[in-house]
N, C-alpha and C positions, 0 to 999 in steps of 0.2 A: 640724589638720595638713593642709596642702594635698595634694590628690591629684595624683599623677604620672600623666600621659597619655602612653602609649606610642604613638609615631607611626612608621609603616613608611616608612623613608628612601627606598626605591625609589619608593613611591607619591607622596611629596612631591616628588621630583625630576621625575616625569612630569607632576604638576600644574603645576609651574613652567614646564616646557617648553611645555605647552599654552598657558599664559597668554602666554609670549613669542611663540609662533607666531601667536596670535590678533592681537598687536600689529603683526606684520609684514604690512603691506598691500602690494598691487601697486604703489602709488605710491612706497612706500619702496624697493622692489626697483628700480624704474625709476631713482630718484635715485641709488641706489648704483652702478648700471651706468654712468650718466652721469659720475659722479665718477671711476670706474675708467677710463673711456675718456679723459677729460681728463688724468688722471694719466699714462696710457700715451702720449698725444700728447707730453706734455712730456718724458718719458723718452727716446723714440725720435726725435722730430722736432727737438728743440732742438739736439742736437749736429750735425745735418746742415744746419742753416740757414746761409746765407752770412754772413760776418762783415760787420759794418757798416763802411763806409768811414771812415777816420780823418778827423776834422774839420780837421786841420791841412793846410796846403798841401804838396803833393808837390813838393819842390824839384827832383826829377829829371825831372819831366814838362815837355815842351816844346811839345807840341801834336799835332794830327792833320793829316796832308796828305791832302786829298781828291783822288783820282785817278779821273777819269771815263774809262771805256774805251768808246768808241763802236764797236759792232760793225756795220759796214755792208757787209762783203764776206766771202766764204768763207774759213774759217780751216783747212781740212783736218781732220786727225784730232786735232790738238792743241787744247787750250782756251787761248785768249789770256789769259783771266782767271787761270787756273791758273799760267801762266808769269809774269804780272805779280805775282801773290801771292808766288811764290817770290822774285822780284827784291825785292819790298818787304820780305820777311823779312830778306834780306841787308842792305838798307839800314838797317832798324831795328836790327840787330846793330851796325852800324858807327856809328850815330847814337842813342845811348841817350837815351830820353825822347821820341823822335819816333816816331809811329806813322803808317802808311799805310792808308787805307781805299779799297779798289778797288771801284768800282761800275760794273757793265756796263749800258750803255744802247743803245737804238736811236737813230738820228738824230732821229726824231720825239720820243722822250722827252727827248733832249738839248735840243731847241728848246723843248719845253714847260717844262722846268726853268728855262731862261734867261728865258723869259717870265714865269715866277712870281718872278723875282727871285733865284733860287738861283745859285750860282757855284761854280767849281772852283778848286783850286790847280794841278792839272796835268791835261792833257787828251791822250788818245791818240785819233787819228782817221785816217781815210783822206783822200787827197788831195781828194776832192770835198767832203767835210764841212768842210775847212779854209776854204773860201770862205764858209761860213755863220758862222764864229766869228772871222774875221780881226780884227774890232774888239775881241775879247776877249783877244787874244794880245799878249804882250810880246816884243820883239826879244830874241834870244839872242846873247850874246857867248861863244861856245863854239868850241873847236877841232874841226872836222869833218875833220881831215886823214886819219883812218883810215876814212872813209866814201867809197865810190865817188862819183866826181863826179856821175854822173847821178842817184844816189840823193840826195846832198846838195842838188842843185838842186830836188828836189821839196819841200823844206822852206823854199824861199825865195820871197819876193814882191819883184820887182825884185832889188836887191842885198842885201836884208835877210833874215836867217835868223830864222824864226819857229818852226821845228820841226826835229827831227832824226829821220831814219828809224830805227826799231828792229827791223824785220824785213821780209822780202820773200818772195814765192812765186815758183816757177819752173814753168813748163809744159814738159814734154819729150815728144818724139816718138821712139819706138823701132820699128824694123822689121827683120825678117830680111832678109839680103842676097838670099835667093832669092825674096822677095816684093816687091822694089823694082822693080815694073813701071811703066814710064812715070814721070810726075812725081808722086811720092808726096806731096810737100809740097803741091802744088796740089789733090790730090784726098784729102787726109787726112780731111776731114769727111764724105765720102761713100763711102769705099772699105771694103768688108767682105771679110774673108778667112774661109775655111771650112777647117777642119783635121779630119782623122780621128785620133782618139787611141784605139787599140784598137777597141772596138765603138761607141764614142761619136763623134758628129759635133759639133765645137765651132765656134761662130760667133763670130769676133772682130769686134765692132762698130767702127764708125768712132770716131776720137778725139773726145771731148766735153769741153767745158769750161763753167764757170759764167759766166753773164752777169748782172751786177748794175749798178745805175746808175753805179758809179764803177770797174768793171773796164776 
């Protein structure tokens, strides 16, 4: 008759645990962590990835209009690029499928791009810059009836219209009637007024304006 061996279950369980722990090496731990990290990336990153573009042609897409904005004179407190971007947005809403890309350049950057063979679809420039790009411009057959005559003339070469003015600046001179001594217009660039405001003395400097190559 076979002898029955009584085994302590708790001791056997501890022995198995020791064997399992001995088999778990640092390499196995590192591999497990790598697997968990990859799994986490797939769970959290995949939903946030941008969708792949469709391979089929977008029948609504008509193209991009490249508008180069040459900043060659002072623009005051407003940004011309911001203004043009807003106008471009309105144009895009009225012309579905067409998009406008507004790029701001200096006159030097403009000439460099043209030398490199790059080109524009539309160009906004000051009067002086126009002489540099006249051979790149096409005559415009547009109604300028709502534009002041002197402004409309600025976009012409001879009798041909190559550009239409889109904005203009104004310099104004203001003076108190009590301070209009002598010929204030003739002396506006070198006349200084001093005023007492409470305990403070304020000096009103002469009128100044910006001078750039095409002002």
